[in-house]
ChimeraX commands (.cxc) that place a marker at each C-alpha (Angstrom):
marker #1 position 0.00,0.00,0.00 radius 0.5
marker #1 position 1.12,3.54,-0.70 radius 0.5
marker #1 position 1.27,6.34,1.85 radius 0.5
marker #1 position 1.80,10.06,1.39 radius 0.5
marker #1 position 4.48,11.64,3.54 radius 0.5
marker #1 position 4.32,15.42,3.74 radius 0.5
marker #1 position 7.52,17.43,3.62 radius 0.5
marker #1 position 8.59,20.97,2.90 radius 0.5
marker #1 position 8.00,21.91,-0.73 radius 0.5
marker #1 position 11.27,21.90,-2.65 radius 0.5
marker #1 position 12.84,19.36,-0.26 radius 0.5
marker #1 position 11.24,16.27,-1.82 radius 0.5
marker #1 position 14.49,14.85,-3.25 radius 0.5
marker #1 position 16.44,15.22,-0.01 radius 0.5
marker #1 position 13.56,13.71,2.04 radius 0.5
marker #1 position 13.29,10.86,-0.47 radius 0.5
marker #1 position 17.00,10.04,-0.06 radius 0.5
marker #1 position 16.80,10.45,3.73 radius 0.5
marker #1 position 13.87,7.97,3.87 radius 0.5
marker #1 position 15.84,5.47,1.81 radius 0.5
marker #1 position 18.82,5.80,4.17 radius 0.5
marker #1 position 16.99,5.95,7.52 radius 0.5
marker #1 position 14.14,3.47,7.11 radius 0.5
marker #1 position 14.59,-0.30,7.12 radius 0.5
marker #1 position 13.54,-2.51,4.18 radius 0.5
marker #1 position 11.15,-4.25,6.57 radius 0.5
marker #1 position 9.32,-0.98,7.19 radius 0.5
marker #1 position 9.47,0.53,3.71 radius 0.5
marker #1 position 9.58,-1.33,0.41 radius 0.5
marker #1 position 9.98,1.78,-1.72 radius 0.5
marker #1 position 10.06,5.57,-1.59 radius 0.5
marker #1 position 9.33,7.58,-4.72 radius 0.5
marker #1 position 8.09,10.81,-6.25 radius 0.5
marker #1 position 5.70,11.38,-9.09 radius 0.5
marker #1 position 6.96,13.65,-11.83 radius 0.5
marker #1 position 5.44,15.20,-14.93 radius 0.5
marker #1 position 6.83,16.16,-18.28 radius 0.5
marker #1 position 6.19,19.79,-19.17 radius 0.5
marker #1 position 7.21,22.15,-21.92 radius 0.5
marker #1 position 9.22,25.18,-20.85 radius 0.5
marker #1 position 9.98,28.11,-23.12 radius 0.5
marker #1 position 13.67,28.95,-23.10 radius 0.5
marker #1 position 15.68,30.90,-25.67 radius 0.5
marker #1 position 12.62,31.19,-27.91 radius 0.5
marker #1 position 11.93,27.45,-28.10 radius 0.5
marker #1 position 9.75,25.00,-26.18 radius 0.5
marker #1 position 11.88,22.39,-24.41 radius 0.5
marker #1 position 10.70,19.35,-22.42 radius 0.5
marker #1 position 11.52,19.39,-18.69 radius 0.5
marker #1 position 10.64,17.04,-15.84 radius 0.5
marker #1 position 9.06,18.60,-12.73 radius 0.5
marker #1 position 7.78,17.27,-9.40 radius 0.5
marker #1 position 4.08,16.52,-9.81 radius 0.5
marker #1 position 3.12,16.83,-6.11 radius 0.5
marker #1 position 5.30,19.46,-4.43 radius 0.5
marker #1 position 5.66,18.77,-0.71 radius 0.5
marker #1 position 4.89,15.05,-0.91 radius 0.5
marker #1 position 6.95,11.87,-0.94 radius 0.5
marker #1 position 5.27,8.52,-1.50 radius 0.5
marker #1 position 6.20,5.53,0.65 radius 0.5
marker #1 position 5.23,1.95,-0.11 radius 0.5
marker #1 position 4.83,-0.41,2.81 radius 0.5
marker #1 position 2.95,-3.54,3.78 radius 0.5
marker #1 position 3.74,-2.77,7.45 radius 0.5
marker #1 position 2.41,0.74,8.16 radius 0.5
marker #1 position 2.76,0.46,11.96 radius 0.5
marker #1 position 6.44,-0.37,11.67 radius 0.5
marker #1 position 6.89,2.38,9.10 radius 0.5
marker #1 position 5.15,4.90,11.37 radius 0.5
marker #1 position 7.28,3.80,14.35 radius 0.5
marker #1 position 10.50,4.21,12.38 radius 0.5
marker #1 position 9.38,7.63,11.14 radius 0.5
marker #1 position 8.61,8.54,14.77 radius 0.5
marker #1 position 12.17,7.69,15.75 radius 0.5
marker #1 position 13.39,10.06,13.03 radius 0.5
marker #1 position 11.54,13.03,14.57 radius 0.5
marker #1 position 13.87,15.95,15.09 radius 0.5
marker #1 position 16.53,14.55,12.75 radius 0.5
marker #1 position 15.60,16.90,9.92 radius 0.5
marker #1 position 13.90,14.15,7.92 radius 0.5
marker #1 position 10.61,16.03,8.05 radius 0.5
marker #1 position 8.74,18.78,9.80 radius 0.5
marker #1 position 5.78,17.88,12.01 radius 0.5
marker #1 position 2.50,17.67,10.15 radius 0.5
marker #1 position -0.55,19.66,11.08 radius 0.5
marker #1 position -2.69,16.56,11.59 radius 0.5
marker #1 position -2.33,13.51,13.80 radius 0.5
marker #1 position -0.38,10.57,12.45 radius 0.5
marker #1 position 2.68,10.32,10.25 radius 0.5
marker #1 position 1.15,8.58,7.29 radius 0.5
marker #1 position -1.77,9.39,5.06 radius 0.5
marker #1 position -2.95,6.36,3.05 radius 0.5
marker #1 position -3.45,6.54,-0.68 radius 0.5
marker #1 position -6.69,4.74,-1.46 radius 0.5
marker #1 position -6.66,1.88,-3.94 radius 0.5
marker #1 position -8.63,3.74,-6.62 radius 0.5
marker #1 position -6.30,6.75,-6.30 radius 0.5
marker #1 position -3.28,4.48,-6.62 radius 0.5
marker #1 position -4.81,2.91,-9.74 radius 0.5
marker #1 position -5.49,6.34,-11.27 radius 0.5
marker #1 position -1.88,7.42,-10.67 radius 0.5
marker #1 position -0.58,4.16,-12.17 radius 0.5
marker #1 position -2.84,4.74,-15.20 radius 0.5
marker #1 position -1.66,8.30,-15.71 radius 0.5
marker #1 position 2.05,7.86,-14.99 radius 0.5
marker #1 position 2.93,4.25,-15.75 radius 0.5
marker #1 position 5.78,2.29,-14.21 radius 0.5
marker #1 position 8.25,5.17,-14.48 radius 0.5
marker #1 position 5.91,7.38,-12.40 radius 0.5
marker #1 position 6.23,10.22,-14.90 radius 0.5
marker #1 position 3.15,11.86,-16.42 radius 0.5
marker #1 position 4.09,12.25,-20.11 radius 0.5
marker #1 position 2.99,15.08,-22.40 radius 0.5
marker #1 position -0.45,14.93,-23.98 radius 0.5
marker #1 position -0.92,16.14,-27.55 radius 0.5
marker #1 position -4.03,17.96,-28.66 radius 0.5
marker #1 position -5.58,21.04,-30.21 radius 0.5
marker #1 position -8.51,23.42,-29.92 radius 0.5
marker #1 position -11.17,22.66,-32.50 radius 0.5
marker #1 position -11.81,25.95,-34.30 radius 0.5
marker #1 position -15.38,25.07,-35.26 radius 0.5
marker #1 position -16.68,23.88,-31.89 radius 0.5
marker #1 position -14.18,25.69,-29.63 radius 0.5
marker #1 position -13.59,22.42,-27.77 radius 0.5
marker #1 position -10.22,21.16,-26.68 radius 0.5
marker #1 position -9.33,17.74,-28.05 radius 0.5
marker #1 position -6.51,15.45,-27.01 radius 0.5
marker #1 position -5.43,12.92,-29.61 radius 0.5
marker #1 position -2.74,11.12,-27.60 radius 0.5
marker #1 position -1.25,10.94,-24.13 radius 0.5
marker #1 position -2.76,10.50,-20.67 radius 0.5
marker #1 position -5.32,13.32,-21.08 radius 0.5
marker #1 position -6.97,11.65,-24.07 radius 0.5
marker #1 position -10.51,10.71,-22.99 radius 0.5
marker #1 position -10.28,12.63,-19.68 radius 0.5
marker #1 position -12.04,15.87,-20.61 radius 0.5
marker #1 position -14.22,15.69,-17.48 radius 0.5
marker #1 position -11.22,15.77,-15.14 radius 0.5
marker #1 position -9.56,18.82,-16.72 radius 0.5
marker #1 position -10.23,22.08,-14.89 radius 0.5
marker #1 position -8.20,24.50,-17.02 radius 0.5
marker #1 position -6.25,24.37,-20.26 radius 0.5
marker #1 position -3.67,27.01,-21.14 radius 0.5
marker #1 position -2.46,26.36,-24.68 radius 0.5
marker #1 position -0.22,29.43,-24.57 radius 0.5
marker #1 position 1.77,28.20,-21.55 radius 0.5
marker #1 position 1.36,24.51,-22.52 radius 0.5
marker #1 position -0.32,23.05,-19.44 radius 0.5
marker #1 position -3.61,21.60,-18.27 radius 0.5
marker #1 position -4.77,21.75,-14.66 radius 0.5
marker #1 position -6.48,18.66,-13.25 radius 0.5
marker #1 position -7.90,18.13,-9.80 radius 0.5
marker #1 position -7.75,14.56,-8.58 radius 0.5
marker #1 position -8.58,13.01,-5.22 radius 0.5
marker #1 position -5.44,11.96,-3.36 radius 0.5
marker #1 position -5.20,10.88,0.27 radius 0.5
marker #1 position -8.52,12.41,1.38 radius 0.5
marker #1 position -7.74,15.72,-0.33 radius 0.5
marker #1 position -7.98,17.29,-3.75 radius 0.5
marker #1 position -4.57,17.39,-5.39 radius 0.5
marker #1 position -3.76,19.61,-8.34 radius 0.5
marker #1 position -1.83,18.12,-11.23 radius 0.5
marker #1 position -0.23,20.38,-13.81 radius 0.5
marker #1 position -0.02,18.18,-16.90 radius 0.5
marker #1 position 2.15,19.18,-19.81 radius 0.5
marker #1 position 0.44,19.57,-23.17 radius 0.5
marker #1 position 1.74,20.09,-26.69 radius 0.5
marker #1 position -0.08,21.37,-29.73 radius 0.5
marker #1 position -0.82,18.65,-32.26 radius 0.5
marker #1 position -0.53,19.96,-35.80 radius 0.5
marker #1 position -3.72,19.32,-37.75 radius 0.5
marker #1 position -3.45,18.98,-41.52 radius 0.5
marker #1 position -6.74,19.51,-43.29 radius 0.5
marker #1 position -7.37,18.05,-46.73 radius 0.5
marker #1 position -7.97,20.96,-49.06 radius 0.5
marker link #1:1,2 radius 0.2
marker link #1:2,3 radius 0.2
marker link #1:3,4 radius 0.2
marker link #1:4,5 radius 0.2
marker link #1:5,6 radius 0.2
marker link #1:6,7 radius 0.2
marker link #1:7,8 radius 0.2
marker link #1:8,9 radius 0.2
marker link #1:9,10 radius 0.2
marker link #1:10,11 radius 0.2
marker link #1:11,12 radius 0.2
marker link #1:12,13 radius 0.2
marker link #1:13,14 radius 0.2
marker link #1:14,15 radius 0.2
marker link #1:15,16 radius 0.2
marker link #1:16,17 radius 0.2
marker link #1:17,18 radius 0.2
marker link #1:18,19 radius 0.2
marker link #1:19,20 radius 0.2
marker link #1:20,21 radius 0.2
marker link #1:21,22 radius 0.2
marker link #1:22,23 radius 0.2
marker link #1:23,24 radius 0.2
marker link #1:24,25 radius 0.2
marker link #1:25,26 radius 0.2
marker link #1:26,27 radius 0.2
marker link #1:27,28 radius 0.2
marker link #1:28,29 radius 0.2
marker link #1:29,30 radius 0.2
marker link #1:30,31 radius 0.2
marker link #1:31,32 radius 0.2
marker link #1:32,33 radius 0.2
marker link #1:33,34 radius 0.2
marker link #1:34,35 radius 0.2
marker link #1:35,36 radius 0.2
marker link #1:36,37 radius 0.2
marker link #1:37,38 radius 0.2
marker link #1:38,39 radius 0.2
marker link #1:39,40 radius 0.2
marker link #1:40,41 radius 0.2
marker link #1:41,42 radius 0.2
marker link #1:42,43 radius 0.2
marker link #1:43,44 radius 0.2
marker link #1:44,45 radius 0.2
marker link #1:45,46 radius 0.2
marker link #1:46,47 radius 0.2
marker link #1:47,48 radius 0.2
marker link #1:48,49 radius 0.2
marker link #1:49,50 radius 0.2
marker link #1:50,51 radius 0.2
marker link #1:51,52 radius 0.2
marker link #1:52,53 radius 0.2
marker link #1:53,54 radius 0.2
marker link #1:54,55 radius 0.2
marker link #1:55,56 radius 0.2
marker link #1:56,57 radius 0.2
marker link #1:57,58 radius 0.2
marker link #1:58,59 radius 0.2
marker link #1:59,60 radius 0.2
marker link #1:60,61 radius 0.2
marker link #1:61,62 radius 0.2
marker link #1:62,63 radius 0.2
marker link #1:63,64 radius 0.2
marker link #1:64,65 radius 0.2
marker link #1:65,66 radius 0.2
marker link #1:66,67 radius 0.2
marker link #1:67,68 radius 0.2
marker link #1:68,69 radius 0.2
marker link #1:69,70 radius 0.2
marker link #1:70,71 radius 0.2
marker link #1:71,72 radius 0.2
marker link #1:72,73 radius 0.2
marker link #1:73,74 radius 0.2
marker link #1:74,75 radius 0.2
marker link #1:75,76 radius 0.2
marker link #1:76,77 radius 0.2
marker link #1:77,78 radius 0.2
marker link #1:78,79 radius 0.2
marker link #1:79,80 radius 0.2
marker link #1:80,81 radius 0.2
marker link #1:81,82 radius 0.2
marker link #1:82,83 radius 0.2
marker link #1:83,84 radius 0.2
marker link #1:84,85 radius 0.2
marker link #1:85,86 radius 0.2
marker link #1:86,87 radius 0.2
marker link #1:87,88 radius 0.2
marker link #1:88,89 radius 0.2
marker link #1:89,90 radius 0.2
marker link #1:90,91 radius 0.2
marker link #1:91,92 radius 0.2
marker link #1:92,93 radius 0.2
marker link #1:93,94 radius 0.2
marker link #1:94,95 radius 0.2
marker link #1:95,96 radius 0.2
marker link #1:96,97 radius 0.2
marker link #1:97,98 radius 0.2
marker link #1:98,99 radius 0.2
marker link #1:99,100 radius 0.2
marker link #1:100,101 radius 0.2
marker link #1:101,102 radius 0.2
marker link #1:102,103 radius 0.2
marker link #1:103,104 radius 0.2
marker link #1:104,105 radius 0.2
marker link #1:105,106 radius 0.2
marker link #1:106,107 radius 0.2
marker link #1:107,108 radius 0.2
marker link #1:108,109 radius 0.2
marker link #1:109,110 radius 0.2
marker link #1:110,111 radius 0.2
marker link #1:111,112 radius 0.2
marker link #1:112,113 radius 0.2
marker link #1:113,114 radius 0.2
marker link #1:114,115 radius 0.2
marker link #1:115,116 radius 0.2
marker link #1:116,117 radius 0.2
marker link #1:117,118 radius 0.2
marker link #1:118,119 radius 0.2
marker link #1:119,120 radius 0.2
marker link #1:120,121 radius 0.2
marker link #1:121,122 radius 0.2
marker link #1:122,123 radius 0.2
marker link #1:123,124 radius 0.2
marker link #1:124,125 radius 0.2
marker link #1:125,126 radius 0.2
marker link #1:126,127 radius 0.2
marker link #1:127,128 radius 0.2
marker link #1:128,129 radius 0.2
marker link #1:129,130 radius 0.2
marker link #1:130,131 radius 0.2
marker link #1:131,132 radius 0.2
marker link #1:132,133 radius 0.2
marker link #1:133,134 radius 0.2
marker link #1:134,135 radius 0.2
marker link #1:135,136 radius 0.2
marker link #1:136,137 radius 0.2
marker link #1:137,138 radius 0.2
marker link #1:138,139 radius 0.2
marker link #1:139,140 radius 0.2
marker link #1:140,141 radius 0.2
marker link #1:141,142 radius 0.2
marker link #1:142,143 radius 0.2
marker link #1:143,144 radius 0.2
marker link #1:144,145 radius 0.2
marker link #1:145,146 radius 0.2
marker link #1:146,147 radius 0.2
marker link #1:147,148 radius 0.2
marker link #1:148,149 radius 0.2
marker link #1:149,150 radius 0.2
marker link #1:150,151 radius 0.2
marker link #1:151,152 radius 0.2
marker link #1:152,153 radius 0.2
marker link #1:153,154 radius 0.2
marker link #1:154,155 radius 0.2
marker link #1:155,156 radius 0.2
marker link #1:156,157 radius 0.2
marker link #1:157,158 radius 0.2
marker link #1:158,159 radius 0.2
marker link #1:159,160 radius 0.2
marker link #1:160,161 radius 0.2
marker link #1:161,162 radius 0.2
marker link #1:162,163 radius 0.2
marker link #1:163,164 radius 0.2
marker link #1:164,165 radius 0.2
marker link #1:165,166 radius 0.2
marker link #1:166,167 radius 0.2
marker link #1:167,168 radius 0.2
marker link #1:168,169 radius 0.2
marker link #1:169,170 radius 0.2
marker link #1:170,171 radius 0.2
marker link #1:171,172 radius 0.2
marker link #1:172,173 radius 0.2
marker link #1:173,174 radius 0.2
marker link #1:174,175 radius 0.2
view
């Protein structure tokens, strides 16, 4: 089962490595981050970059959550994390949320770019490939100019925002 471990935004990589060093294999099978591919404009060109998908969160996989929680408790004050606002160290990721993340990101845990366009006749946004294809109902905002789509998905009893990278698919009309 997956658990969400909250940390200071921007410190995800260092917390990820600290978890891997400090926690036993009996307590934690894996620690990982989700990332997303985005397009970033630099020097007049769009370039693909990989960004953290959930800033301030590290994911921990464990079949022994009590042991994991106990080991995290022993790490208190070591700089591994800052105390959370709510009780408990771990927030479970529900099975359907885990499935949705696996669907979107695959085994590499990276949300790839989606390719699409805005239909000039209907004004609707269409995705022809990538993880956003067929997910129009989950998309909150699309910004074709800045090349991202904003999705809100349930994650660990909260609504999490995902900024998915999008690219414009060239459409060639038969004339």
